[in-house]
N, C-alpha and C positions, 0 to 999 in steps of 0.2 A: 503495499501498500504506498504510494508518494503521499509523504505528509508536508514538503517544501522544494520550493522550486527556487533557484537562481538561476541568473544568465547564464552558466556555465552546467549549473550542478542540478543534480536531483538526489534528494536525501528521501529515502521509503525506509519501512521498516523493516530491521533484518529478518530473515527465514533461515530455516533448517539447510536450506540448499545453498547458502553463503558458507557453511561451514570452513573448505579449503582457503577462503581469504581471510576468515577471522582466525582461524589456526594462524595462519601465515603473519597476520598481521601482531598477534598477543605474542610473537616470537621475535621479531623482529628485535635487534637489539637495542635499538631508540627506546622503544616501549616500556622491554625490560628495565629500563636504566631508569628512562624518567616517571612511568608508569607503575610499574610492578609486577612482577610475577601472577599470574594466574593462574601457573600450573596445565594449561590446557598445550599437551604434547603430543595428541588424536583428531583424529575428525572425531573420534565418539567421544572426545573430551569437549573438540568444539560444538560441537551439539547439543550435549548436557550444557556449557558455558550457553549458548544461543539461549536455549528451550528457560534454563534457571536465573538467566540476568538480564538480560536482552527484554524477549517476548514477556516475561513476568514484571517487566519494569512496564513495559504497556498496558498491561494490564491491569496493574494496579494504581499506578501514578497517571497513565494516560498522555506520557512520553515515554524516554528514553534516549539510548544511542542509537541512531540510524544510519544506516547505511550512505556514502556518498558517493554516486555514480561521476560520470564525465558526461554529458548532455554527447558531446562530438563522436564519442565511441562504445557508450553504453555501461561498458568496462566500471568496476570499482575503483577505489581510489584511498577514503580510509572512512572512517567512522566519524559523527560526531553529531552531537545532540545536549541532552539535560537528563542528569541524573539529582535520585534524591538518596543520599546519604546521611548514613545514621550517625555520621559523624560531623556534621552539618547542618543547621539551622535552617538553610536557605537550601534553592534546586542549586544544581551545582553545574555550568557548560562544562562541556570537554569535548576531546577530538581527538584525532590517532588518525596518523596517514602514511602509506608505505614512502619512505625516501623516495622511489624515483615520483614521486608526484610533490614532493617538499617546493618551496621557491616560485610557484607557480600562483599565488594568493588563493589557493584551494581552501587555505585552513580559513584566514579570514573569512571569505567569502561563505563557508559554511558556519565557523562559528556567530558572525554577523547575524545571519538568518535563524538561528538559535536562538540567539541576542531577541533577537525582534519578536519572535513565536513566544516565547517565556511570558515577555513582559506587554505584550500588545494582543494576542491571542490564544493566551491562557491568561493572562489575568496576573500572574505574579507579581507580588508586591516588590522583591529583589531579587536577583540573581548573583551570585559568589561563583566563582573558577579558585580552583591550587593548582601550582605549580609547582616544582623544582627551581630552586635559584639557581640554579646552572645551565637551565633552559630557556637560554634567550631568544630561541625561535618562539617558542609557546609566550613567554611573556611579551613579546612582540606582536602578536595575534591577539591576545587580550584586551593589551591597549589600543589596539585598532579597533577592536572590535568594540570599544566604547565601557571598559570593567577599568578601575583606576584600584591602584596597590592601594591598601588597608592597611596589613601588618604581615609580621611573620605569626605561624600559629602551627604547631605542633598536634597530630590529629590520634595520635595515641602515646602508650608509653613507648621506649627504645625504638622511636622512627623519628628521623628528620625533620627538621624545621622545612615549612612550605611556604611559599608567598600564596598569600590570601587577597583577592580582587574582590570587588563590589561594584553591581551595575549602580549605586546610588555614590560610591564612594566611603560609605557608614562601615563602621565593623559590626557585623553582627550580634 
């Protein structure tokens, strides 16, 4: 199901048929370094992840991470969307792309569309985002999408600090 469209991209719900792409994306070195290891190592793990994390989020929240496809080719490039984490009080903007699609503006285009969708269509009062302080590219995407740095946060014990951004510039 198509959720959003931009000039160059289609954002749609992820299905079990996307397992190969999700397996590859979740095991990219950049994903493992900056987002984390989800323990997805096989196609069956990818299908279980899609079912329990992505599809379940659509059903529970009415939103989630969507597959980002290029209109020109119809092929998947990454994921982007909105996530409700137990560790954050507000809905979080998230995105990840395969390296061959970096530096084309796709992350910004999809993240900005997700921000607009969350604030305007879903009427969420505020959106937040978190990123590793060393992830300079993601920091630029978040700032270009209209989010402002608020403070450093720790989302649990024994985890590194992350940069917290907010759509209204206020700390949640």
